[in-house]
SEGUKOL-787980 format. One record per residue (C-alpha): x, y, z. Coordinates in steps of 0.02 Angstrom, whole numbers, plus 32768, in hexadecimal, padded with zeros to 4 digits. Layout:
@x=X | y=Y | z=Z
...
This chain:
@x=4634 | y=4252 | z=2D38
@x=45E2 | y=4220 | z=2DDA
@x=45EF | y=416A | z=2E12
@x=455D | y=410C | z=2E53
@x=4543 | y=4115 | z=2F0A
@x=4561 | y=4071 | z=2F65
@x=44F6 | y=4037 | z=2FF3
@x=4588 | y=4031 | z=306A
@x=45CD | y=40DB | z=303F
@x=45D1 | y=414D | z=30D1
@x=45E2 | y=41ED | z=3070
@x=4553 | y=4227 | z=3011
@x=45B4 | y=4253 | z=2F72
@x=4666 | y=422E | z=2F33
@x=46C4 | y=426A | z=2E96
@x=4749 | y=4202 | z=2E34
@x=47CF | y=4258 | z=2DCE
@x=4836 | y=41FC | z=2D44
@x=48EF | y=420C | z=2D6C
@x=4941 | y=41A1 | z=2CE1
@x=4916 | y=4126 | z=2C56
@x=4988 | y=4090 | z=2C6F
@x=494E | y=400E | z=2BEF
@x=48DA | y=3FEA | z=2B60
@x=487D | y=3F4D | z=2B35
@x=4829 | y=3F0E | z=2A98
@x=47CE | y=3E72 | z=2ABA
@x=483D | y=3E01 | z=2B23
@x=48E7 | y=3E4B | z=2AE8
@x=4939 | y=3ED3 | z=2B4F
@x=49B2 | y=3F46 | z=2AF4
@x=4A1D | y=3FBF | z=2B50
@x=4A24 | y=4062 | z=2AF9
@x=4AB5 | y=40D7 | z=2B17
@x=4AA8 | y=4184 | z=2ADB
@x=4B2E | y=41AF | z=2A55
@x=4BA9 | y=4224 | z=2A9C
@x=4BFC | y=42A5 | z=2A2D
@x=4CB9 | y=4296 | z=2A36
@x=4D0A | y=4320 | z=2A96
@x=4DB3 | y=4361 | z=2A5B
@x=4E3B | y=4364 | z=2ADB
@x=4E82 | y=440B | z=2B02
@x=4F36 | y=4430 | z=2ADD
@x=4F9B | y=4434 | z=2A3A
@x=4F28 | y=444C | z=29A5
@x=4F2D | y=43C6 | z=291F
@x=4F9D | y=43F2 | z=288E
@x=4F3C | y=440F | z=27EC
@x=4F45 | y=4388 | z=2768
@x=4F97 | y=43BA | z=26C5
@x=4F27 | y=43E0 | z=2635
@x=4F2A | y=4377 | z=2598
@x=4F8A | y=4400 | z=253E
@x=5012 | y=43FC | z=25C4
@x=5020 | y=433F | z=25C2
@x=503E | y=4339 | z=2507
@x=50C7 | y=43BF | z=2506
@x=5176 | y=4399 | z=24C3
@x=51F5 | y=4344 | z=2533
@x=5296 | y=43A2 | z=255A
@x=530C | y=43A1 | z=24C5
@x=53A3 | y=432F | z=24D0
@x=544E | y=437B | z=24AF
@x=54A0 | y=4313 | z=2425
@x=5532 | y=4386 | z=2405
@x=55A1 | y=4346 | z=2492
@x=5623 | y=42CD | z=244F
@x=5656 | y=4241 | z=24C7
@x=56CA | y=41C5 | z=2470
@x=56F8 | y=4167 | z=23D2
@x=56C1 | y=40B2 | z=23DC
@x=56FC | y=4066 | z=2338
@x=5736 | y=4087 | z=2287
@x=5700 | y=402C | z=21E9
@x=573D | y=4031 | z=2136
@x=56AE | y=404C | z=20BD
@x=56D1 | y=405F | z=2002
@x=5783 | y=4091 | z=2027
@x=5753 | y=4115 | z=20A8
@x=575F | y=4111 | z=2166
@x=56BA | y=4124 | z=21C2
@x=56BB | y=413C | z=227F
@x=5635 | y=4106 | z=22FA
@x=562D | y=418F | z=237D
@x=55CC | y=4192 | z=2420
@x=557B | y=4231 | z=2463
@x=5560 | y=4260 | z=2519
@x=54A5 | y=423C | z=250A
@x=54CC | y=4187 | z=24DB
@x=54A8 | y=4197 | z=2421
@x=5520 | y=4159 | z=239C
@x=5548 | y=41A4 | z=22F3
@x=55AE | y=4170 | z=225B
@x=5623 | y=41FD | z=222A
@x=569C | y=420E | z=219A
@x=5755 | y=4218 | z=21C4
@x=576A | y=42CE | z=218C
@x=56DE | y=4308 | z=2200
@x=5725 | y=42A3 | z=2292
@x=57D1 | y=42EF | z=227A
@x=5785 | y=439C | z=2272
@x=570D | y=438D | z=2307
@x=5774 | y=4328 | z=2381
@x=582A | y=431B | z=2349
@x=5871 | y=42F3 | z=23F6
@x=57FA | y=4260 | z=240E
@x=581B | y=4222 | z=235D
@x=58D8 | y=4225 | z=2379
@x=58C4 | y=41C5 | z=241E
@x=5853 | y=4143 | z=23CC
@x=58C1 | y=4128 | z=2332
@x=5960 | y=412E | z=2399
@x=592C | y=4091 | z=23F7
@x=5904 | y=4037 | z=2355
@x=59AA | y=4065 | z=2305
@x=5A0C | y=403A | z=23A2
@x=59B9 | y=3F8F | z=23AE
@x=59D8 | y=3F6D | z=22F6
@x=5A92 | y=3F8B | z=2311
@x=5A98 | y=3F28 | z=23B3
@x=5ADD | y=3E85 | z=236E
@x=5B6D | y=3ECD | z=2309
@x=5BC6 | y=3F6D | z=22DD
@x=5B65 | y=3F8B | z=223E
@x=5B68 | y=4033 | z=21E8
@x=5AE8 | y=4074 | z=216C
@x=5B2F | y=40E3 | z=20E4
@x=5B0D | y=40FC | z=202B
@x=5B8E | y=40B0 | z=1FB6
@x=5B42 | y=40E5 | z=1F10
@x=5AA5 | y=412C | z=1EC0
@x=5A73 | y=40B7 | z=1E33
@x=59CA | y=40F4 | z=1DF5
@x=5946 | y=417C | z=1E00
@x=588A | y=4187 | z=1DF1
@x=57F5 | y=41F8 | z=1E17
@x=5792 | y=41A7 | z=1EA5
@x=5705 | y=41D3 | z=1F1C
@x=5781 | y=422C | z=1F8C
@x=57CD | y=4291 | z=1EFE
@x=5877 | y=4267 | z=1EB6
@x=58BA | y=41C0 | z=1EF4
@x=5965 | y=4171 | z=1EDC
@x=5993 | y=40BA | z=1ED9
@x=5A2A | y=40AB | z=1F4A
@x=5AA8 | y=4023 | z=1F6E
@x=5ADC | y=4018 | z=2024
@x=5B8F | y=4000 | z=205B
@x=5BAF | y=3F4B | z=208A
@x=5B0A | y=3F0B | z=2041
@x=5AEC | y=3EB0 | z=1F9C
@x=5A8F | y=3F01 | z=1F0B
@x=59F7 | y=3E9A | z=1F39
@x=59E6 | y=3F05 | z=1FD5
@x=59DA | y=3FA7 | z=1F72
@x=5945 | y=4013 | z=1FA4
@x=58E7 | y=40A8 | z=1F5D
@x=58FC | y=413E | z=1FCF
@x=58B1 | y=41ED | z=1FC1
@x=592F | y=4277 | z=1FA8
@x=5902 | y=42BC | z=2055
@x=5942 | y=421A | z=20A6
@x=59EE | y=4222 | z=2058
@x=5A85 | y=427A | z=209F
@x=5AFA | y=4259 | z=200D
@x=5AEE | y=42F4 | z=1FA3
@x=5B93 | y=42D0 | z=1F4B
@x=5B59 | y=4223 | z=1F13
@x=5AB3 | y=4268 | z=1ED5
@x=5B0C | y=42F1 | z=1E74
@x=5B82 | y=4270 | z=1E2A
@x=5AEE | y=4208 | z=1DEE
@x=5A95 | y=42A0 | z=1DA6
@x=5B34 | y=42D5 | z=1D4B
@x=5B4F | y=4228 | z=1D00
@x=5A9A | y=421A | z=1CC5
@x=5A7F | y=42CC | z=1C89
@x=5A3E | y=42D1 | z=1BD5
@x=5AC8 | y=42FB | z=1B5C
@x=5A9C | y=436E | z=1ACB
@x=5B0D | y=4372 | z=1A2F
@x=5B71 | y=4412 | z=1A20
@x=5B9C | y=4457 | z=1974
@x=5C53 | y=4465 | z=1949
@x=5C98 | y=4512 | z=1945
@x=5D37 | y=455D | z=1901
@x=5DC1 | y=4561 | z=197E
@x=5DE2 | y=460F | z=19BD
@x=5E7F | y=4651 | z=1A0B
@x=5E73 | y=464C | z=1AC7
@x=5E75 | y=46FA | z=1B12
@x=5F02 | y=4725 | z=1B85
@x=5EC8 | y=472E | z=1C3A
@x=5ED2 | y=47D8 | z=1C8A
@x=5F37 | y=47F7 | z=1D26
@x=5E9B | y=47FF | z=1D92
@x=5E58 | y=475B | z=1D49
@x=5EFE | y=4704 | z=1D66
@x=5F04 | y=473D | z=1E1A
@x=5E50 | y=4703 | z=1E36
@x=5E78 | y=4658 | z=1DED
@x=5F0D | y=4643 | z=1E5D
@x=5EAF | y=4679 | z=1EFA
@x=5E7B | y=45E5 | z=1F69
@x=5DC1 | y=45BD | z=1F6D
@x=5D6E | y=45E2 | z=2014
@x=5D51 | y=4549 | z=2081
@x=5CAF | y=4528 | z=20DB
@x=5C90 | y=4533 | z=2194
@x=5CE1 | y=449F | z=21EC
@x=5C5B | y=44A7 | z=2273
@x=5BC7 | y=44A8 | z=21FB
@x=5B78 | y=4401 | z=21CC
@x=5B77 | y=43D9 | z=2113
@x=5B28 | y=432E | z=2121
@x=5B10 | y=429F | z=219A
@x=5B5D | y=4209 | z=2145
@x=5B3E | y=4174 | z=21B8
@x=5B19 | y=4134 | z=2266
@x=5B78 | y=40AB | z=22BF
@x=5B6F | y=4052 | z=2365
@x=5C13 | y=4066 | z=23C1
@x=5C39 | y=4038 | z=2474
@x=5B82 | y=4022 | z=24A3
@x=5B48 | y=40C8 | z=245A
@x=5B1E | y=4114 | z=23B2
@x=5B96 | y=4188 | z=2357
@x=5B7B | y=41ED | z=22BA
@x=5BF9 | y=4206 | z=222E
@x=5BDF | y=42B4 | z=21E7
@x=5C2C | y=4317 | z=215A
@x=5C4D | y=43CB | z=218A
@x=5C48 | y=4469 | z=2122
@x=5D03 | y=4468 | z=2102
@x=5CFF | y=43B7 | z=20BD
@x=5D44 | y=4361 | z=2157
@x=5CED | y=42D0 | z=21AD
@x=5CC8 | y=42CB | z=2267
@x=5C76 | y=424E | z=22D9
@x=5BF6 | y=428F | z=2356
@x=5BA3 | y=423D | z=23EB
@x=5AEB | y=4218 | z=23EC
@x=5AC4 | y=42A1 | z=246B
@x=5B21 | y=4326 | z=2408
@x=5AD6 | y=42F4 | z=2361
@x=5A26 | y=42F3 | z=23AB
@x=5A3E | y=439F | z=23F8
@x=5A92 | y=43F6 | z=2363
@x=5A3D | y=43A8 | z=22CA
@x=5998 | y=4355 | z=22FA
@x=594B | y=4364 | z=224C
@x=59E1 | y=430E | z=21FA
@x=59DC | y=4285 | z=227E
@x=5923 | y=4268 | z=2257
@x=5948 | y=425B | z=219D
@x=59D3 | y=41DE | z=21BB
@x=596C | y=4177 | z=2237
@x=58D5 | y=4179 | z=21C4
@x=593C | y=4136 | z=2134
@x=5984 | y=40AA | z=21A0
@x=58D9 | y=4073 | z=21E0
@x=5891 | y=407C | z=212F
@x=591A | y=4005 | z=20F4
@x=58FB | y=3F90 | z=2186
@x=5841 | y=3F7B | z=2161
@x=57EE | y=3F25 | z=20D0
@x=574B | y=3F6B | z=2091
@x=56C3 | y=3F40 | z=2110
@x=573D | y=3F1E | z=219F
@x=5736 | y=3F81 | z=2241
@x=57A1 | y=3F9B | z=22DD
@x=576C | y=3FCD | z=238C
@x=57DA | y=3FF2 | z=2422
């Protein structure tokens, strides 16, 4: 556009050019208007992409629950020993005694060993079966009511056959209580004369068992600040073994003996932790 010529203007014609719009006014109110600037992305490392919804809802890494850590406690439930075991991932499980002895025998021996040792701490007590007095079919199979040496009959307990290391006493009970059937009388016959070979066989000594093979573990006793095990050997002799030797040579028999002792110590519903 061409401005009006002023009277005092020396030049005959001037031209004005708009350089910038700096403000805007509506009525008496002035509002500064700043043009919206598009954000510019800084150069450098590109932004990492956000995970999609399908990625976000994927499964978390699986936790390994197979790693056994330790035995925390044992509880007697309906006559059976139930162990509370802790796994390496922090979880806890209740496991039956047979599974514990099978999966982690060394840890079970160590756990029960402390319980048995503490139970014998105050005196030189010894746990051994004096007599088998009854029999029944229980949840754990065949069970025997046993009387313990040095304890009154009121302390008798039902024990599964797997807990007992007194085969001779069990056989004696079974023999005494075997059903007797009447036998018909027969005419007495002349006894045949034994042959020479039969006579020599009868006079031959019966072979003895291996003196180094364990027949049964009879009892455990605290002696001189340590545990010792009285064992019957294959040849009928009895020997006393140290705790270390018994643990190393016959761990399954030690577990059976320890399990029976702890079972006798606990009433139903009671528990022990070490």
